[in-house]
DRENDO-1510 file (C-alpha; in Angstrom, 1 decimal, always signed):
<recs>
REC; n; res; u; v; w
REC; 1; UNK; +54.3; -72.3; -245.7 .
REC; 2; UNK; +53.2; -74.2; -242.4 .
REC; 3; UNK; +51.2; -77.4; -243.1 .
REC; 4; UNK; +49.7; -78.4; -239.9 .
REC; 5; UNK; +48.6; -82.2; -239.6 .
REC; 6; UNK; +46.3; -83.5; -236.9 .
REC; 7; UNK; +43.4; -82.6; -234.6 .
REC; 8; UNK; +42.0; -82.0; -231.3 .
REC; 9; UNK; +39.8; -83.6; -229.3 .
REC; 10; UNK; +38.9; -82.8; -225.1 .
REC; 11; UNK; +41.8; -83.7; -224.4 .
REC; 12; UNK; +43.8; -81.4; -225.6 .
REC; 13; UNK; +45.4; -80.0; -229.7 .
REC; 14; UNK; +47.8; -82.8; -231.1 .
REC; 15; UNK; +49.3; -81.9; -234.5 .
REC; 16; UNK; +52.4; -81.8; -236.5 .
REC; 17; UNK; +53.6; -78.9; -238.1 .
REC; 18; UNK; +56.0; -78.9; -241.4 .
REC; 19; UNK; +57.7; -76.0; -241.9 .
REC; 20; UNK; +57.8; -76.2; -245.4 .
REC; 21; UNK; +60.3; -73.9; -246.1 .
REC; 22; UNK; +63.0; -75.3; -244.2 .
REC; 23; UNK; +61.4; -78.8; -245.8 .
REC; 24; UNK; +61.8; -77.2; -248.8 .
REC; 25; UNK; +63.9; -78.8; -251.4 .
REC; 26; UNK; +65.7; -81.3; -248.7 .
REC; 27; UNK; +68.0; -83.3; -249.6 .
REC; 28; UNK; +68.8; -86.2; -246.5 .
REC; 29; UNK; +64.8; -86.5; -245.9 .
REC; 30; UNK; +65.7; -87.3; -242.2 .
REC; 31; UNK; +61.7; -86.9; -241.2 .
REC; 32; UNK; +61.5; -90.3; -243.0 .
REC; 33; UNK; +63.9; -92.0; -241.5 .
REC; 34; UNK; +63.7; -90.2; -238.0 .
REC; 35; UNK; +60.3; -91.4; -237.8 .
REC; 36; UNK; +59.8; -95.1; -236.0 .
REC; 37; UNK; +56.1; -95.2; -237.0 .
REC; 38; UNK; +57.1; -94.1; -240.8 .
REC; 39; UNK; +54.3; -91.5; -240.5 .
REC; 40; UNK; +56.0; -89.0; -243.0 .
REC; 41; UNK; +56.2; -89.1; -246.9 .
REC; 42; UNK; +58.1; -87.4; -249.1 .
REC; 43; UNK; +55.2; -84.8; -251.5 .
REC; 44; UNK; +56.0; -82.6; -254.9 .
REC; 45; UNK; +53.8; -79.3; -253.7 .
REC; 46; UNK; +51.5; -77.4; -255.5 .
REC; 47; UNK; +55.8; -75.0; -256.5 .
REC; 48; UNK; +57.2; -78.2; -257.5 .
REC; 49; UNK; +59.3; -78.5; -254.7 .
REC; 50; UNK; +59.0; -81.7; -252.4 .
REC; 51; UNK; +58.0; -81.6; -248.9 .
REC; 52; UNK; +57.3; -84.6; -246.1 .
REC; 53; UNK; +54.2; -84.6; -245.2 .
REC; 54; UNK; +52.0; -87.2; -242.8 .
REC; 55; UNK; +50.9; -89.5; -244.3 .
REC; 56; UNK; +46.3; -89.6; -244.1 .
REC; 57; UNK; +46.2; -92.2; -242.3 .
REC; 58; UNK; +48.0; -91.8; -239.9 .
REC; 59; UNK; +46.6; -88.3; -239.4 .
REC; 60; UNK; +43.3; -88.7; -236.8 .
REC; 61; UNK; +45.4; -91.2; -234.3 .
REC; 62; UNK; +49.2; -88.8; -233.4 .
REC; 63; UNK; +48.5; -88.9; -231.1 .
REC; 64; UNK; +48.7; -92.8; -230.4 .
REC; 65; UNK; +51.1; -92.7; -233.1 .
REC; 66; UNK; +53.6; -90.5; -231.7 .
REC; 67; UNK; +52.6; -90.9; -228.3 .
REC; 68; UNK; +55.9; -94.2; -227.9 .
REC; 69; UNK; +58.5; -90.6; -228.9 .
REC; 70; UNK; +56.7; -88.8; -226.8 .
REC; 71; UNK; +59.2; -87.9; -223.2 .
REC; 72; UNK; +57.7; -87.9; -219.7 .
REC; 73; UNK; +60.2; -86.2; -218.5 .
REC; 74; UNK; +63.1; -83.0; -219.8 .
REC; 75; UNK; +61.2; -83.1; -223.5 .
REC; 76; UNK; +64.6; -83.1; -225.7 .
REC; 77; UNK; +64.0; -83.2; -229.7 .
REC; 78; UNK; +61.3; -86.2; -231.0 .
REC; 79; UNK; +63.3; -88.6; -232.7 .
REC; 80; UNK; +61.2; -87.1; -236.3 .
REC; 81; UNK; +62.8; -83.0; -235.2 .
REC; 82; UNK; +65.8; -84.5; -234.5 .
REC; 83; UNK; +66.6; -86.0; -237.8 .
REC; 84; UNK; +65.1; -82.7; -239.6 .
REC; 85; UNK; +66.5; -79.3; -240.6 .
REC; 86; UNK; +66.1; -76.8; -237.8 .
REC; 87; UNK; +62.6; -75.7; -237.1 .
REC; 88; UNK; +61.3; -77.5; -239.3 .
REC; 89; UNK; +59.1; -80.3; -237.4 .
REC; 90; UNK; +57.3; -78.9; -234.0 .
REC; 91; UNK; +54.3; -80.5; -232.2 .
REC; 92; UNK; +51.9; -79.7; -230.4 .
REC; 93; UNK; +51.8; -81.2; -227.5 .
</recs>
């Protein structure tokens, strides 16, 4: 299942998508330590699986909180993407 966290406004769409099938019961939780803003947390979902989610206080300001990590050229993976299982985290921008 894919979980989308973020928002859309007049300037664009700003979502972090977590594919819980890739994230399911991850043993290293790289997104927690990989995000310099501490936006991720691990929860137990409705199926008793441990998955990552974006903390509530960050969901309406992802555009600003992720700005420091977003490259202006060459677009390498963001720190949270690089720290996680490949394909577990994607961004809309």
